[in-house]
C-alpha positions in Angstrom: 73.9 124.5 96.3 72.0 122.5 93.7 75.1 122.1 91.5 77.2 121.0 94.5 74.7 118.3 95.4 74.7 117.1 91.8 78.5 117.0 91.7 78.5 115.1 95.0 76.0 112.6 93.7 78.0 112.1 90.5 81.2 111.5 92.5 79.5 108.9 94.7 78.1 107.1 91.6 81.6 107.2 90.0 83.2 105.7 93.2 80.5 103.0 93.3 81.1 102.1 89.6 84.9 102.1 90.3 84.4 99.6 93.1 81.9 97.5 91.1 84.2 97.3 88.0 87.2 96.5 90.2 85.3 93.7 91.8 84.1 92.4 88.4 87.8 92.5 87.2 88.9 90.5 90.2 85.9 88.1 89.9 87.0 87.1 86.4 90.0 85.2 87.7 88.7 84.1 91.1 85.4 82.8 90.0 84.1 82.8 93.5 82.0 85.6 95.1 83.4 85.6 98.6 87.0 85.2 97.4 86.4 88.1 95.0 85.1 90.3 97.8 88.1 89.4 100.0 90.6 90.2 97.2 88.8 93.4 96.3 89.2 94.5 99.9 92.9 93.6 99.8 93.2 95.4 96.5 91.7 98.6 97.8 93.9 98.4 100.9 96.9 98.2 98.7 95.7 100.8 96.3 94.6 103.4 98.8 96.8 103.0 101.9 100.1 101.5 100.8 101.3 104.4 98.6 101.3 106.6 101.7 103.1 103.9 103.7 105.7 103.6 101.0 106.3 107.3 100.9 106.6 107.5 104.7 109.0 104.6 104.7 111.2 106.1 102.0 111.0 109.5 103.7 112.0 107.9 107.0 115.1 106.2 105.4 116.1 109.3 103.4 119.5 109.5 105.2 120.4 106.0 104.0 119.4 106.9 100.5 121.4 110.1 100.5 124.5 108.3 101.8 124.2 105.7 99.0 123.7 108.5 96.5 126.9 110.1 97.5 128.7 106.8 96.8 127.0 106.3 93.5 128.4 107.3 90.1 125.6 109.7 89.2 126.4 113.3 88.3 126.1 116.0 91.0 123.1 117.5 89.3 121.3 114.2 89.3 122.2 113.6 92.9 120.9 117.0 94.0 117.6 116.4 92.1 117.1 113.0 93.7 118.0 114.4 97.2 115.6 117.3 96.7 112.8 114.9 95.8 113.5 112.5 98.6 113.4 115.3 101.2 109.8 116.3 100.4 106.9 113.9 100.9 104.7 115.4 98.2 107.5 115.4 95.6 108.3 111.9 96.6 104.7 110.8 96.1 104.4 112.5 92.7 107.8 111.0 91.7 106.6 107.5 92.5 103.3 108.2 90.7 105.1 109.4 87.6 107.3 106.3 87.6 104.2 104.1 87.6 104.7 102.6 91.0 101.3 103.6 92.2 99.5 102.3 89.0 96.1 100.7 89.2 96.8 98.3 86.3 100.2 97.2 87.6 98.7 96.5 91.1 95.9 94.5 89.5 98.3 92.4 87.5 100.5 91.8 90.6 97.4 90.7 92.6 96.4 88.4 89.8 99.9 86.8 89.6 99.9 86.4 93.3 96.5 84.8 93.4 97.1 82.5 90.4 100.3 81.1 92.0 98.4 79.8 95.0 94.7 80.1 94.5 92.4 79.8 97.5 88.8 80.1 98.3 87.0 81.9 101.2 84.2 79.9 102.7 81.8 80.8 105.4 80.3 77.9 107.3 77.1 78.7 109.2 76.6 76.2 112.0 73.0 75.6 112.9 72.7 74.4 116.5 70.1 71.9 117.3 67.7 73.8 119.5 66.4 70.9 121.4 69.9 69.7 122.3 70.9 73.2 123.4 67.8 73.5 125.6 68.5 70.1 127.2 72.1 71.0 127.9 71.0 74.4 129.4 68.5 72.7 131.7 70.9 70.0 132.7 73.5 72.6 133.6 70.9 74.6 135.5 69.9 71.6 137.5 73.5 70.8 138.2 74.0 74.4 139.6 70.8 74.2 141.7 71.9 70.8 143.2 75.3 72.3 144.2 73.5 75.3 145.7 71.1 73.0 147.7 74.0 70.9 149.1 75.8 73.9 150.5 
C-alpha cells in the first residue's frame, strides 16, 4: 500500500509539472498571464479530448472511406489493411498516434501559429459599485414600492 501511495503521489506531481511547463511554454509567446491560462485550457481541451472526437468521427464515416478506397488505385492488400484499421476504434487511434496526428509538439506549434496570426488578450474587469449610490437607489425603490402599496 505504501508503494502504491508513493506511485500515486509521483504521478500527481508529474501531471502538475506537465501542466506547469505547458503553461510556461504558452506564456512565452502570449506574454500575458490570463491569456496564457486561457490558451492552456484550450490546449488541454484539444490535446485530451479532440483525439477521441477525431477517432469517433472517422469511425462514424468509415463507409464513405471504404467506398473511396475501393475507387482508389491502391493495391488490394493496402486497401484491406486500411479497411481493417478503420473498422476498429483502438487500431484507428493507434494509427493516428503513429502518424503523429496526436502529437504534443505539433499541436503546440499549431496553437502558436493560430495565436500569432491574430493575437488577443483576455482581460477581466472588476466593477466596484459605489455603495452609497447603491443604498440610495435601494431605499428609493423601496419607498416607491411602499407608496404604491399605500395608494391601493
